[in-house]
Phi, psi and omega in degrees: 000130177278149184292145174300151175290143170306127186264133174240128172265124177249122182242115181200129177284346178278106187299315188293325180286322180304312182288329176296317177296316183299316183294320181294314180295323179293316178296335180272000170096026176247154168280144184222134170236135182244146182225147179270332186233157182290319180299314177300317181296316179304317180300317178297317183298311182295330181281327184207105186287118179281179173280335181200149173243135173249117198231122177285145178283323181268110179228160190282334186264311179202162184299144172302327177294325175291321173302312183294326175297321178293319178299315183295337186258004180297138178298333179281110183305326179300319174290315185296332179258015184297123175299134185226138170246129180258152175254123176247139182293313187244347181080015179313131185300319177305316183296313182295324180298317172303318179292323178301324178297332183266022169062046175291160172277328183185181174211160173228158189244117182303313186298332186245013188295135176246140176315131174092353181298311183296309179305320177296320179292318182297317182300315183296313187283329174288330176299319184287328190251338186234007179077014179280135186307133182282342185078182182302143176293145177263153181289143173257163178303151176297142184295153170259115197292121170061015179265147182225160179214144173250128178255120175245106188212121177283348178278106192297319187296313179297318185297311186295319180294326181290311182305314182300314180296316181295317182293328178295334179278356177092011185263126174300127188229134174243154180222142181225142182268351177207177187292315179299316177294325175299311181297321178301311179294316179300318179295325183277321191264337182050066182289154175291322181224142174243126173257116196232119177283148178281313184273112181223156173297144181073234182284147188269176184296328183294323182287318178301314180303312180299315181295320178300313183286346180272345189271118180299327178294337183257016187300330181266002182276137184258132182245132176245120180275144175240141183213151171281343187235169184227046178289139182305318180302323178289323176297317177295319183297314182299313184293324177296329181279350180113006176291133176287323183218156178224112184248126182266128193297318180302338185262356184224142167281160174303323180295324178294325178293320182297318181296323179293322177296315177300320180296319177297317179298317179300322178295319181288326174289323187234069179296145183292000000 
């Protein structure tokens, strides 16, 4: 008797995209059940816990984030710890940040989805949690030689995911959870780029930026500011204090922010 296929539940109201994911996962050797609504999917999860759920944030009955919060609070530990990949329509960073707080395994973005992305993520995360073979290793991007970045962000899940993505790109990455720690690491490591959130415990990002720009050892360090908001006065203040860029989290996906970081590093490596 052969072992049963690892079961994946796909929850998405978009029928075409849902079927695309079903076909890809089936071809990769997984059993797949699909659902259009979160309520229907949650009932099925409680009846038969799958190995993973792929859950759209935008659903017709209630938000996928609400469904995920219900999953995380379930009395059955198998349900509460269920590995989950969320589907975001646009990949807005604020939305993904909320999903990360609910301990997602990963996410995909509908607008930029490439065939094969989901099976690769599922294979990686199930290999980490359930002993399922991860398959052949995939090639990573060529390293960006000797360049480094410091991320100063108090959201642990977002910070850790950004570190993971940057290190995968071959960029030496440091991380700080607040402004004082960020300044200490910047002074010690002299990073090429600082990705700096404005809202931080203790001193805010503006004060961190001010101190970085006052330190002669950090004169060549480029600072990219991050904010949940986009008030003109904040943008003007950041640029006046010496920030090279100001990125609003709601307007960028995490992958797009990584691309902006890579552009800055490329310019520093190859100045005109």
